[in-house]
N, C-alpha and C positions, 0 to 999 in steps of 0.2 A: 618355689623352693629357693630361688636366689635371694628373696627377701625374708625368708622364714626366720633366720637367726640373726637379723640385723642388730637387735638389742644385745644379744650374746656376743656378737663380734665387737660391738662398741665397748662392752664391759671388758673384754679381753684386751682391747687396745688401750683403754684408759685406766683400768684397775689391775687386772691380773698380769698383763704384759708377759705372756709366756714366751719362751724361746722355742718350744717344741710342742707338738700335738700328735696324738694317735687317733685316727678316725676309724671307727668301727660302725658298720651299718648292715642292716638286713638287705638281702639281694632282691628288693622289690623296686618298683618305680619310685615310690616315696623315699625309700632308703638311698638309692643310688643318686637321685636328683638332688636331694638335700645334702648328702655327703659331698657330692661333687661341687656344690656351691661353697661349702666350707673349705674344701681343699683349694679352690680358686682364691678364696679370701686369704687363706694362710700364705699362699704363694705371693700375693701382692703385699701382704703385711710383713713379710720376712720371717714368718714362723715356720720352722722346719717340720715337715710332715714325716714323722719317723715310721708310721705305719698307716696304710690305707687298705682296709681289708673288709670284704663282705662276708657275711655268714648266712646260713639258711635260717629263715624265720622259723621259730619253734625248736631250735636246737636244744638238745637235752643237757649239754655239757659245754660250758664256755671256758672251763679252766685251762685247757691247752692254749686257746687263743689269748687268754689273759696272762698266762705265763710268758708268752712272747712279748706282750705289751710291757710286762714287768722288766724283762731283759732289755727292752729298748730304752727304759729310763726316761719316759716322757713327762713333761710338766702337766699337760691336760689330756685326759681321756674323754673324747667326745663320742657320743653314741647316738645312733638313729634307730630307735626300737619302739615297738608297741609294748603293751603292758607286761605280758608274761615274760618276754625276753628281757625287758628292763629290770624286772624283779630278780630274775635269775642271774643276770649280769652282775648286779650289785652283791647278791649273796655269794657268788663265786669269787668276786673281787676280794671280799674279805677272807675267804678260805685260802686264797693263794697269797694273801698279804700284799696286795697291790696298793701302793701308796703314792699316787701322783699328787700334785699340788691341788688338783680338783678333778672331780668327775662332772661332766656336763652332758645333758641330754637335749635333743632337738624336739622339745615339747613331747607330743604324742604320749607314750607310756610313762614318761618321767614327770608329767605335769598334772596328773589327776590323783585324786585322793586314794584310789585303790593301790597306787604305787607305794604310798607310805604304809598303807595297811598290809600289803603283801611283803614288802622288803623289810619292814620293821626298822630295827636300829641301823641296818645297812643303808637306809635311805638318807640318814642324817648327813647334812651338808652338801647333798647333791644339788648342783645347779641345773636349771632347765630354762629353755625359752618358753614363753607363753604369749598368747595373742591378747589376753585380757585377764585382769585380776580385780579384786574388790576395791582397790585403791585408785583405779584409773580416774582421771579428772573429767569424766563425761557426764553430762546431765542425765539423770535417771539411773546411773550405774549402781549407786549405793542402794537405791530403793529396790532395784531388780534383785540385787544380791540378797538383801534382807528378806524380801517376800519369797524368793525361791527357797532360801534356807529354812524359813518358817514352815513352808508348805511341804517340803520333801525331807526335812531333817538332816540335810547335808548341803554343803555349798555347791554352786554350779561350776562346771568346767567352762573353759573359754568356748567350747562348742555350744554350750547352752546359751551363752551370751550372743553368739553368732546367730543361732536360730531365732532367738527373741528379737534381735534387730532385723532379721530378714522379714519377719511378719510386718514390721513397720515400713520397711522398704516397699513391700508388695502393696500395702494399703496406700502409701504415698503415690506410687506409680499409677494405680488404678484411679485414684482421685484426680490425677493430672492428665491422664490420657484422654485424647479427643474421643476415642471409641475403644472397643475391645478388639478391633482389627489388629493383627500381628504387627503391621508396620507402625501403628500408633502406639502400641505397647513398647516397641523397640525405641521409638522416638522419645517417649517419656522416660524410659530407663536411661537413655544416653544423657538426659538433662538432670538426672538425679543429683541433688546436693542436699543431703539430709544428715543432721546430727542425731545419733542414736545412743543408747546406753552402751553399745559396743564401740562407738567412735564415729568419726565423720565418714559418710559413705558417698563416694563419687566414683563413677566408672570411667577410668582414664586409660589412654594408650601410652605406654612408655617402655623403654628398654626392650622393644621387640614384642611386647605382650599387649593384648587388646582387652579393654573393658575390665581392668583390674581395680579393685578397691584396696588401695595400698595404705595400711595403717601402721603406726609405730608398734614395735614388739618389745616385750619386757623380759626381765630375767628374774626368776624366782629361785629360792633356795630353801631346802627343808631345814628348819631350825626348831629344835625341841618338839619334833613330831608334827609340825605343821608348816605349810608354805608361807614364806615371807617374800615380799617383793624387795629386791636388792638393787635393781637398776631399771630405769634411770633414777637418780637420786631424788628428783622432784616428786616422785610417787612412791618412793621406797617406804616400806613399813619396818625395815630393820637394816642394819649394816651387814654387808657380806662378810662371812667368815672365810678368809683366804690368806694364805694357803690353809687347807683343812688339816686338822691333826691326823696323824697316822692311827690305824686301828688300835694298836696297843695303848697309845696314849688316851684314847677315848675310854678304854676299859677301866682306867684308873678313876 
C-alpha cells in the first residue's frame, strides 16, 4: 500500500501541486492501508488533508459525504474504492456539483474498463493509479496487449498483466530450481531476476517488507471515454487535463 500510489504522488508533486486533499476510502484493509499511505505522503509533502473519512463498502448514497467534501473546498478528491462504489461516487459527485481541481482514484475500481462503462460521462477526466498500461516500455508488453485484446475483445487490466507475468516467473523458477523440494524452490525464487511484459521481477527486502517485487506505478486519466497514460511523461499517451473543467462547463 505504501508504494501503490507512487506515480500519482509524483504527478501531484510535479504537475498538480495541490495545496489540499480530501481522502475518502472504504473501511477495508485495502482501503485503510492505501489511504493511510496517502495521508502520510500528504503530511510530508505539505499538502493539507481537509478530510480523511472511511465509508462502508457498498454504501447506497454518497451524497451526504460528498456535500461535506464540497464544503471543505479541497483541490483533490482522492478515493480508494472498488468498482461499484467508484461508479456511484462519480455519479453522486456530479449530482451535488462537486468540482475539485481533480478526482483521483487508487487504481482498483477506477482503473478498469467497467468503470468507464458504468460511470459514463462522469468518468471523464478522472485520474487513477495503475500498475501497468499498454504503453509501458517492457519487452513483450505491446504483444501481450494486442493478443489479449484480439482474443477477448477488450483490453486487459493490470491484473491481467500481473497474472500473465506470474506464469513466466513460475516457469523460470522451476527451470532454475535444483529440485522441487520447498527449500530449493524458495532458493530459486530468492534469486529471481526476470524481465517480463509486466516489468522487471525481483523479490527484495526493503522498507520493512520482505520479498516484494517493487515496480514503477503509472497515472491514467479518462479522456474522451478511454484511458490515457498521463504520467510519467516518458510513457504518456496524452497530456493530463488539469485542472479539470467543472461539470457545467463540460455540458457546453
